[in-house]
C-alpha positions in Angstrom: 2.3 34.1 -27.7 -1.1 35.1 -26.2 -2.6 31.8 -27.3 0.3 29.8 -25.7 -0.1 31.7 -22.5 -3.9 31.1 -22.4 -3.3 27.4 -23.1 -0.8 27.2 -20.3 -3.2 28.9 -17.9 -6.0 26.5 -18.9 -3.7 23.5 -18.4 -2.7 24.8 -15.0 -6.3 25.2 -13.9 -7.2 21.7 -15.2 -4.2 20.3 -13.3 -5.3 22.0 -10.1 -8.9 20.7 -10.5 -7.7 17.2 -11.2 -5.4 17.2 -8.2 -8.2 18.4 -5.9 -10.5 15.8 -7.4 -8.0 13.0 -6.7 -7.5 14.2 -3.1 -11.3 14.1 -2.6 -11.5 10.6 -4.1 -8.8 9.5 -1.6 -10.7 11.1 1.2 -13.9 9.3 0.1 -12.0 6.0 0.1 -10.7 6.7 3.6 -14.2 7.4 4.9 -15.7 4.2 3.3 -12.8 1.8 4.1 -11.6 3.0 7.5 -14.6 1.7 9.4 -14.2 -1.7 7.8 -10.5 -1.7 8.5 -11.2 -0.7 12.1 -13.6 -3.6 12.4 -10.9 -5.9 11.1 -8.5 -4.4 13.7 -11.0 -5.4 16.5 -11.6 -8.9 15.0 -8.1 -10.1 14.0 -6.7 -10.4 17.6 -9.6 -12.7 18.3 -8.2 -15.0 15.6 -4.7 -15.2 17.0 -3.2 -12.3 15.1 -0.6 -10.0 16.7 -1.3 -6.4 17.4 0.9 -5.2 14.6 -0.8 -7.5 12.1 -4.2 -6.3 13.3 -3.2 -2.7 12.6 -2.2 -3.6 9.0 -5.6 -3.0 7.4 -5.7 0.6 8.8 -2.2 1.1 7.3 -3.3 -0.4 4.0 -6.2 2.1 3.8 -3.7 4.9 4.4 -1.4 3.7 1.7 -4.2 3.5 -0.9 -5.5 6.9 0.1 -2.0 8.4 -0.2 -1.5 6.9 -3.7 -4.9 8.2 -4.9 -4.1 11.7 -3.6 -0.6 11.8 -5.3 0.7 12.0 -8.8 0.4 8.3 -9.6 -3.2 8.4 -10.9 -2.3 11.4 -13.0 0.1 9.2 -15.0 -2.7 6.6 -15.5 -5.2 9.2 -16.5 -2.8 10.7 -19.1 -1.9 7.3 -20.7 -4.9 7.2 -23.1 -3.7 10.5 -24.6 -0.4 9.1 -25.7 -1.6 7.7 -29.1 -3.2 11.1 -29.9 0.2 12.9 -29.4 2.0 10.2 -31.4 -0.5 10.5 -34.2 0.1 14.3 -34.3 3.8 13.8 -34.5 3.3 11.3 -37.3 1.1 13.9 -39.0 4.1 16.3 -38.9 6.4 13.8 -40.5 6.6 9.9 -40.4 10.3 10.0 -39.4 9.5 12.1 -36.4 6.6 9.8 -35.5 8.8 6.8 -35.8 11.5 8.3 -33.5 8.8 9.3 -30.9 7.4 5.7 -31.0 10.8 4.3 -30.4 11.2 6.5 -27.4 7.8 5.4 -26.1 8.9 1.8 -26.5 12.1 2.4 -24.6 10.2 4.0 -21.7 7.6 1.3 -21.7 10.4 -1.3 -21.5 11.8 0.6 -18.5 8.4 0.6 -16.9 8.1 -3.2 -17.3 11.6 -3.6 -15.9 10.7 -1.5 -12.9 7.7 -3.8 -12.3 9.8 -6.9 -12.5 12.6 -5.7 -10.3 10.5 -3.8 -7.7 7.6 -6.2 -7.2 9.4 -8.9 -5.2 11.6 -6.3 -3.4 8.4 -4.4 -2.3 6.9 -7.6 -0.9 10.2 -8.3 1.0 10.2 -4.7 2.3 6.6 -5.1 3.6 7.4 -8.4 5.3 10.5 -6.9 6.9 8.5 -4.0 8.2 5.9 -6.3 9.6 8.6 -8.4 11.3 10.2 -5.4 12.9 6.9 -4.2 14.2 6.0 -7.6 15.6 9.3 -7.7 17.5 8.8 -4.2 18.8 5.2 -5.1 19.9 6.4 -8.3 21.6 9.2 -6.4 23.4 6.8 -3.7 24.6 4.3 -6.3 25.9 7.0 -8.2 27.7 9.1 -5.3 28.9 8.9 -6.2 32.6 9.8 -9.9 32.0 12.8 -8.9 29.7 14.1 -6.5 32.3 13.6 -8.8 35.2 15.3 -11.8 33.5 18.1 -9.7 32.1 17.2 -10.3 28.4 17.0 -6.6 27.5 20.2 -6.6 25.6 19.3 -9.7 23.6 15.9 -8.2 22.8 17.5 -5.0 21.6 19.9 -7.0 19.5 17.1 -8.9 17.9 15.2 -5.7 17.1 18.4 -4.2 15.7 18.9 -7.2 13.4 15.3 -6.9 12.1 15.8 -3.1 11.6 19.0 -3.7 9.7 17.2 -6.1 7.4 14.3 -3.7 6.9 16.6 -0.8 6.1 18.6 -2.9 3.6 15.4 -4.0 1.8 14.0 -0.5 1.8 17.3 0.9 0.4 17.3 -1.7 -2.3 13.7 -0.8 -3.3 14.5 2.9 -3.3 17.6 2.4 -5.4 15.7 0.4 -8.0 13.0 2.9 -8.4 15.3 5.9 -8.2 17.8 4.6 -10.7 15.2 3.6 -13.3 13.5 6.9 -12.8 16.8 8.7 -13.5 17.4 6.6 -16.5 13.9 7.3 -17.9 14.5 11.1 -17.4 17.8 10.9 -19.3 16.2 8.9 -22.0 13.3 11.4 -22.4 15.8 14.3 -22.6 17.9 12.5 -25.2 14.8 11.7 -27.2 13.6 15.3 -27.2 17.1 16.4 -28.3 17.0 13.8 -31.1 13.5 15.0 -32.2 14.8 18.5 -32.3 17.9 17.4 -34.3 15.9 15.3 -36.7 13.3 18.1 -37.1 16.1 20.6 -37.9 17.5 18.2 -40.5 14.1 17.8 -42.1 13.5 21.5 -42.0 16.8 22.0 -43.9 15.6 19.5 -46.4 12.3 21.5 -46.7 10.4 18.4 -45.6 8.8 20.2 -42.6 8.4 23.8 -41.5 10.5 25.3 -38.7 7.4 25.6 -36.5 6.9 21.8 -36.8 10.2 21.3 -35.0 8.9 23.0 -31.8 5.5 21.3 -32.2 7.1 17.8 -32.5 9.2 18.4 -29.5 6.3 19.6 -27.3 4.0 16.7 -28.5 6.8 14.1 -27.9 7.4 15.5 -24.4 3.6 15.2 -23.6 3.5 11.7 -25.0 6.5 10.6 -22.8 5.6 12.5 -19.6 3.0 9.9 -18.3 5.4 7.1 -18.6 8.2 9.0 -16.8 5.7 10.0 -14.1 4.6 6.4 -13.7 8.1 5.2 -13.3 8.8 7.8 -10.7 5.7 6.8 -8.7 6.0 3.1 -9.3 6.9 2.2 -5.7 3.8 4.0 -4.4 1.7 2.2 -7.1 3.1 -1.2 -6.1 2.5 -0.4 -2.4 -1.1 0.6 -3.0 -1.7 -2.4 -5.2 -0.4 -4.8 -2.5 -2.2 -2.9 0.2 -5.5 -3.2 -1.6 -5.0 -6.9 -2.2 -4.2 -7.5 1.4 -7.1 -5.4 2.6 -9.5 -7.2 0.2 -8.2 -10.6 1.3 -8.5 -9.7 5.0 -12.0 -8.3 4.8 -13.2 -11.3 2.7 -11.7 -13.8 5.2 -13.4 -12.3 8.2 -16.8 -13.9 9.1 -19.9 -11.8 9.0 -21.0 -10.3 12.2 -23.6 -12.6 13.9 -26.8 -11.1 15.2 -26.8 -10.8 19.0 -28.5 -13.7 20.8 -31.6 -12.8 22.7 -30.7 -13.8 26.2 -33.2 -14.2 29.0 -33.4 -11.7 31.8 -30.7 -12.0 34.5 -31.6 -14.6 37.1 -29.0 -13.8 39.7 -26.7 -16.7 38.9 -23.9 -17.7 36.5 -23.8 -21.2 35.2 -21.0 -22.8 33.1 -21.6 -26.3 31.8 -19.1 -28.4 30.0 -17.1 -25.5 28.5 -14.4 -26.3 25.9 -12.3 -23.4 24.7 -9.6 -23.3 22.0 -7.2 -20.5 20.9 -8.9 -18.6 18.1 -7.7 -19.7 14.7 -6.0 -22.9 16.0 -7.0 -26.3 17.2 -5.2 -25.9 20.5 -7.5 -26.9 23.4 -6.9 -24.7 26.5 -10.0 -25.6 28.6 -11.7 -28.9 28.7 -15.0 -29.8 30.3 -15.2 -26.9 32.7 -18.3 -26.5 34.8 -19.3 -24.3 37.7 -22.3 -22.4 39.2 -22.3 -19.2 41.1 -25.3 -17.6 42.9 -25.8 -14.1 43.9 -23.2 -13.0 46.5 -20.9 -16.1 45.8 -17.2 -15.7 45.1 -14.9 -17.9 43.2 -11.1 -17.8 43.1 -9.4 -19.3 40.0 -5.7 -20.1 40.6 -3.0 -21.8 38.6 0.3 -21.3 36.9 0.9 -19.0 34.0 -0.7 -20.4 30.8 -3.1 -22.7 32.6 -6.2 -21.0 31.2 -7.3 -18.5 33.9 -7.6 -15.6 31.4 -9.0 -17.9 28.8 -11.9 -18.8 31.1 -12.7 -15.2 31.6 -12.5 -14.5 27.9 -14.9 -17.4 27.3 -17.4 -16.2 29.9 -17.6 -12.7 28.5 -17.8 -14.0 24.9 -14.4 -12.5 23.6 -13.3 -16.0 22.7 
């Protein structure tokens, strides 16, 4: 009893240390990746991305940090110990080891089924969330126009339809993960009961000692716990994996920051010669062959209808586009 209590205390201390270590690994990832994600946030709008798409790298860093700070990595770290627990159960009796191995195979099959069913649904949920945020961002930027033209109700209906789709996909993803997690929990409990029953039968046959029944049950539970924990945290794992892939793809696609150009000292005039400007990320030409020259004290008024290129000219002059 004293040995069991000390073992439990040691295991509790190790779990606390491991949990604190994972939290700090997540914080380290956040410190290293957040500046890069913020640089992407500043650069993506210059390539024609919407504001919600530009914020996506920051959200991906948060998703990865949350996964690393949770219980998902614990299951991954415990996986290599499964063969050791199974070998111990085989050492107690081959039949007990065979039964435990069958239970592991059942839970592994449930894990693979979770991956197959939740992978596509998770992508759809991410796309639906992005679509809803894009609509909300567009409505916020054009709130005055929508109100003035009487399109507020139609904009609200469009956002409601996107929200309904997002909720439906999120519900489906939660149902898949939750259902399979419940099935895995029931399967583990049934397997532990089966191990106890088989151990009792073998003890009556004098094939194992009574203490081996408890030992086999504990070892089997420890062998199955990482798989059950992985299934329960599978949605977070898929989200972190997709977020990491998007973040890596976004950061690799962005061009390296160019060194600033050494410009001559200001000469009290602004000269624009044969400027051609396109929308970033597209081949759409907005300004063509624009030239002008302004001296100190001069003023210039640029007029034209909406979309004619007034703001584009200013963006080109200051180097934003």
